[in-house]
PALO-413453 format. One record per residue (C-alpha): residue number from 1; residue in three letters; x, y, z. Coordinates in steps of 0.001 Angstrom, whole numbers, padded with zeros to 6 digits. Layout:
N
[zake NUM 'ala' [X Y Z]]
...
% end
This chain:
186
[zake 1 'met' [018139 016759 019540]]
[zake 2 'ala' [014445 016119 018368]]
[zake 3 'val' [014043 013023 016137]]
[zake 4 'lys' [013073 013708 012486]]
[zake 5 'asp' [010063 012465 011532]]
[zake 6 'lys' [008737 012858 007847]]
[zake 7 'ile' [006973 011170 005069]]
[zake 8 'ile' [008267 012147 001459]]
[zake 9 'leu' [006528 011099 -001453]]
[zake 10 'gly' [008493 009952 -004761]]
[zake 11 'ile' [007260 010645 -008104]]
[zake 12 'asp' [008047 008857 -011364]]
[zake 13 'pro' [006137 010801 -014080]]
[zake 14 'gly' [004821 009287 -016899]]
[zake 15 'thr' [002168 009841 -019471]]
[zake 16 'val' [001114 005825 -019871]]
[zake 17 'val' [002166 004728 -015833]]
[zake 18 'met' [003196 007128 -013146]]
[zake 19 'gly' [004710 005565 -010718]]
[zake 20 'tyr' [004598 006769 -006665]]
[zake 21 'gly' [005739 005857 -003754]]
[zake 22 'leu' [005683 006974 -000088]]
[zake 23 'ile' [008072 006385 002961]]
[zake 24 'his' [008215 007739 006742]]
[zake 25 'ile' [011454 008761 008183]]
[zake 26 'lys' [011619 008547 011988]]
[zake 27 'gly' [014946 008985 013141]]
[zake 28 'lys' [017262 006644 011098]]
[zake 29 'glu' [014552 004311 010426]]
[zake 30 'leu' [013493 004122 006765]]
[zake 31 'ser' [010154 002101 006381]]
[zake 32 'leu' [007721 001957 003698]]
[zake 33 'val' [004277 003632 003750]]
[zake 34 'asn' [002720 002514 000280]]
[zake 35 'phe' [003566 002432 -003573]]
[zake 36 'gly' [001667 001851 -006515]]
[zake 37 'ile' [000850 003284 -010075]]
[zake 38 'leu' [-001533 005377 -011755]]
[zake 39 'arg' [-002338 003952 -015353]]
[zake 40 'leu' [-003226 006617 -018234]]
[zake 41 'asp' [-003370 004277 -020912]]
[zake 42 'lys' [-007252 004137 -020901]]
[zake 43 'leu' [-007491 008204 -020891]]
[zake 44 'lys' [-007942 009242 -024711]]
[zake 45 'thr' [-006156 012789 -024417]]
[zake 46 'his' [-002985 014420 -023267]]
[zake 47 'pro' [-004888 017094 -021260]]
[zake 48 'asp' [-007370 014045 -019706]]
[zake 49 'lys' [-004178 012350 -018488]]
[zake 50 'leu' [-002496 015601 -017043]]
[zake 51 'lys' [-005940 016127 -015362]]
[zake 52 'arg' [-005932 012623 -013747]]
[zake 53 'ile' [-001878 012966 -012775]]
[zake 54 'phe' [-003165 016419 -010842]]
[zake 55 'glu' [-005890 014640 -009012]]
[zake 56 'arg' [-003949 011210 -008124]]
[zake 57 'val' [-001110 013472 -006556]]
[zake 58 'asp' [-003474 015587 -004911]]
[zake 59 'his' [-005234 012572 -003397]]
[zake 60 'leu' [-001794 010959 -002519]]
[zake 61 'ile' [-001197 014510 -000630]]
[zake 62 'met' [-004229 014620 001296]]
[zake 63 'glu' [-004149 011045 001824]]
[zake 64 'tyr' [-000894 010390 003711]]
[zake 65 'lys' [000313 013830 004040]]
[zake 66 'pro' [004032 014013 003046]]
[zake 67 'asp' [005930 016664 004359]]
[zake 68 'glu' [008306 016660 000949]]
[zake 69 'met' [008094 015406 -002348]]
[zake 70 'ala' [010787 014384 -004976]]
[zake 71 'ile' [010426 014085 -008611]]
[zake 72 'glu' [012647 012294 -011257]]
[zake 73 'ala' [013343 014540 -013671]]
[zake 74 'pro' [012740 014293 -017280]]
[zake 75 'phe' [015743 012599 -019466]]
[zake 76 'phe' [016937 013797 -022376]]
[zake 77 'gly' [015791 011613 -025557]]
[zake 78 'lys' [015496 012067 -029137]]
[zake 79 'asn' [011570 012431 -029261]]
[zake 80 'val' [011108 015873 -028476]]
[zake 81 'gln' [007056 015329 -028495]]
[zake 82 'ser' [007806 012415 -025908]]
[zake 83 'met' [009708 014472 -023490]]
[zake 84 'leu' [007136 017783 -024233]]
[zake 85 'lys' [004713 015294 -022857]]
[zake 86 'leu' [006833 013776 -020197]]
[zake 87 'gly' [007781 017495 -019023]]
[zake 88 'arg' [004246 018452 -018913]]
[zake 89 'ala' [003102 015327 -016533]]
[zake 90 'gln' [006033 016097 -014446]]
[zake 91 'gly' [005382 019642 -014395]]
[zake 92 'val' [001268 019344 -013106]]
[zake 93 'ala' [002738 016537 -010396]]
[zake 94 'ile' [004932 019324 -009385]]
[zake 95 'ala' [001785 021809 -009479]]
[zake 96 'ala' [-000279 019632 -007465]]
[zake 97 'ala' [002799 019785 -004692]]
[zake 98 'leu' [003179 023236 -004888]]
[zake 99 'asn' [-000983 023633 -004496]]
[zake 100 'arg' [-000892 021754 -001186]]
[zake 101 'asn' [002134 023496 -000130]]
[zake 102 'ile' [004737 020742 -000088]]
[zake 103 'pro' [007964 021448 -001012]]
[zake 104 'phe' [009819 019257 -003895]]
[zake 105 'glu' [013048 018513 -005536]]
[zake 106 'glu' [014192 016854 -008663]]
[zake 107 'tyr' [016505 014124 -009195]]
[zake 108 'thr' [018047 012856 -012577]]
[zake 109 'pro' [017371 009154 -013221]]
[zake 110 'lys' [021256 008846 -012785]]
[zake 111 'lys' [021401 010025 -009393]]
[zake 112 'ile' [018274 008128 -008027]]
[zake 113 'lys' [019852 004682 -009799]]
[zake 114 'gln' [023417 005754 -008371]]
[zake 115 'ser' [021674 006630 -004570]]
[zake 116 'ile' [020141 003414 -004620]]
[zake 117 'thr' [022277 000957 -006161]]
[zake 118 'gly' [025906 002209 -006047]]
[zake 119 'ser' [025838 002181 -010002]]
[zake 120 'gly' [023935 005225 -012030]]
[zake 121 'asn' [023603 002698 -014925]]
[zake 122 'ala' [021795 000105 -012894]]
[zake 123 'ser' [018848 -001561 -014415]]
[zake 124 'lys' [015065 -001071 -013356]]
[zake 125 'glu' [014959 -004609 -011904]]
[zake 126 'gln' [018613 -004181 -009978]]
[zake 127 'val' [016671 -000556 -008062]]
[zake 128 'ala' [013821 -002879 -007608]]
[zake 129 'ala' [015583 -005334 -006001]]
[zake 130 'met' [017545 -003262 -003751]]
[zake 131 'leu' [014632 -001551 -002357]]
[zake 132 'met' [012681 -004209 -002020]]
[zake 133 'arg' [015776 -005573 000563]]
[zake 134 'leu' [016147 -001828 001978]]
[zake 135 'leu' [012150 -001718 002417]]
[zake 136 'asp' [011286 -005300 003213]]
[zake 137 'ile' [008931 -005786 000402]]
[zake 138 'lys' [007923 -009198 -000123]]
[zake 139 'glu' [006936 -009520 -003912]]
[zake 140 'met' [008332 -007866 -006805]]
[zake 141 'pro' [005752 -005571 -008199]]
[zake 142 'lys' [004125 -006198 -011404]]
[zake 143 'tyr' [004916 -002407 -012732]]
[zake 144 'leu' [008551 -001580 -012161]]
[zake 145 'asp' [007007 002463 -012031]]
[zake 146 'ala' [006302 001900 -008466]]
[zake 147 'thr' [009534 001104 -007240]]
[zake 148 'asp' [011076 003901 -009776]]
[zake 149 'gly' [008725 006388 -007670]]
[zake 150 'leu' [009922 004905 -004540]]
[zake 151 'ala' [013111 005310 -005568]]
[zake 152 'ala' [013096 008620 -005876]]
[zake 153 'ala' [011697 009371 -002341]]
[zake 154 'val' [014814 007023 -001117]]
[zake 155 'cys' [016907 008885 -002976]]
[zake 156 'his' [015760 012340 -001695]]
[zake 157 'his' [016048 011144 001830]]
[zake 158 'phe' [019834 009606 000917]]
[zake 159 'gln' [020589 012761 -000370]]
[zake 160 'gly' [019625 014700 002075]]
[zake 161 'gly' [016857 016520 000212]]
[zake 162 'ile' [019844 018461 -002178]]
[zake 163 'gly' [018437 017586 -005573]]
[zake 164 'glu' [018559 019809 -008800]]
[zake 165 'his' [016958 022699 -007400]]
[zake 166 'asn' [019758 022905 -004299]]
[zake 167 'lys' [022745 022584 -006475]]
[zake 168 'ser' [023258 025641 -006029]]
[zake 169 'lys' [023482 025724 -002079]]
[zake 170 'ser' [025837 022751 -002554]]
[zake 171 'gly' [028672 022174 -004573]]
[zake 172 'ser' [029192 025719 -006286]]
[zake 173 'trp' [032055 027761 -005571]]
[zake 174 'lys' [030168 030551 -004335]]
[zake 175 'ala' [028830 028377 -001521]]
[zake 176 'phe' [032304 026523 -000649]]
[zake 177 'leu' [033615 030244 -000295]]
[zake 178 'gly' [030768 031035 001927]]
[zake 179 'asp' [031147 028176 003974]]
[zake 180 'asn' [035015 028834 003948]]
[zake 181 'pro' [036009 032303 004177]]
[zake 182 'asp' [039698 031131 005811]]
[zake 183 'arg' [040540 029395 002648]]
[zake 184 'ile' [040462 033450 000453]]
[zake 185 'lys' [043938 035014 -000039]]
[zake 186 'lys' [043427 038654 000707]]
% end
């Protein structure tokens, strides 16, 4: 059997700060490639921010050549305008991946936290602390958006690539019955 060898790019979309992280999977070994943030607060207009997100994600793809991308899905908040802006930021990051033929998957914030810490209600600090242990990161980053991006990539690995888009492939009755034809009463 061939050893799995791939790079996963994780994105925590944002219109003020976007976090990203890259991990390398070789067999069962998980290692840190890079992680960081893109600050967008100095850009004046929303279209400028979207353009910069696209350019940065495209640059990360060109530089690190990830095999897959994981992105945090927007959560439902009270401020509709903020949600629309966040959704656009996520869409632009996804478009950058699709433009380079990189498959992507979405994960809810709760799923990411649960995957990393065991609790869907974990704090950003708890997620960061667990990733520091898991990936041997020596110093807590200044911006936890960076570890949030990294968490999306690690979650993608731990979930076997089954996120919001692939739910229908696992967990549905149709998939269950397709996998278990002997369980159907005739």
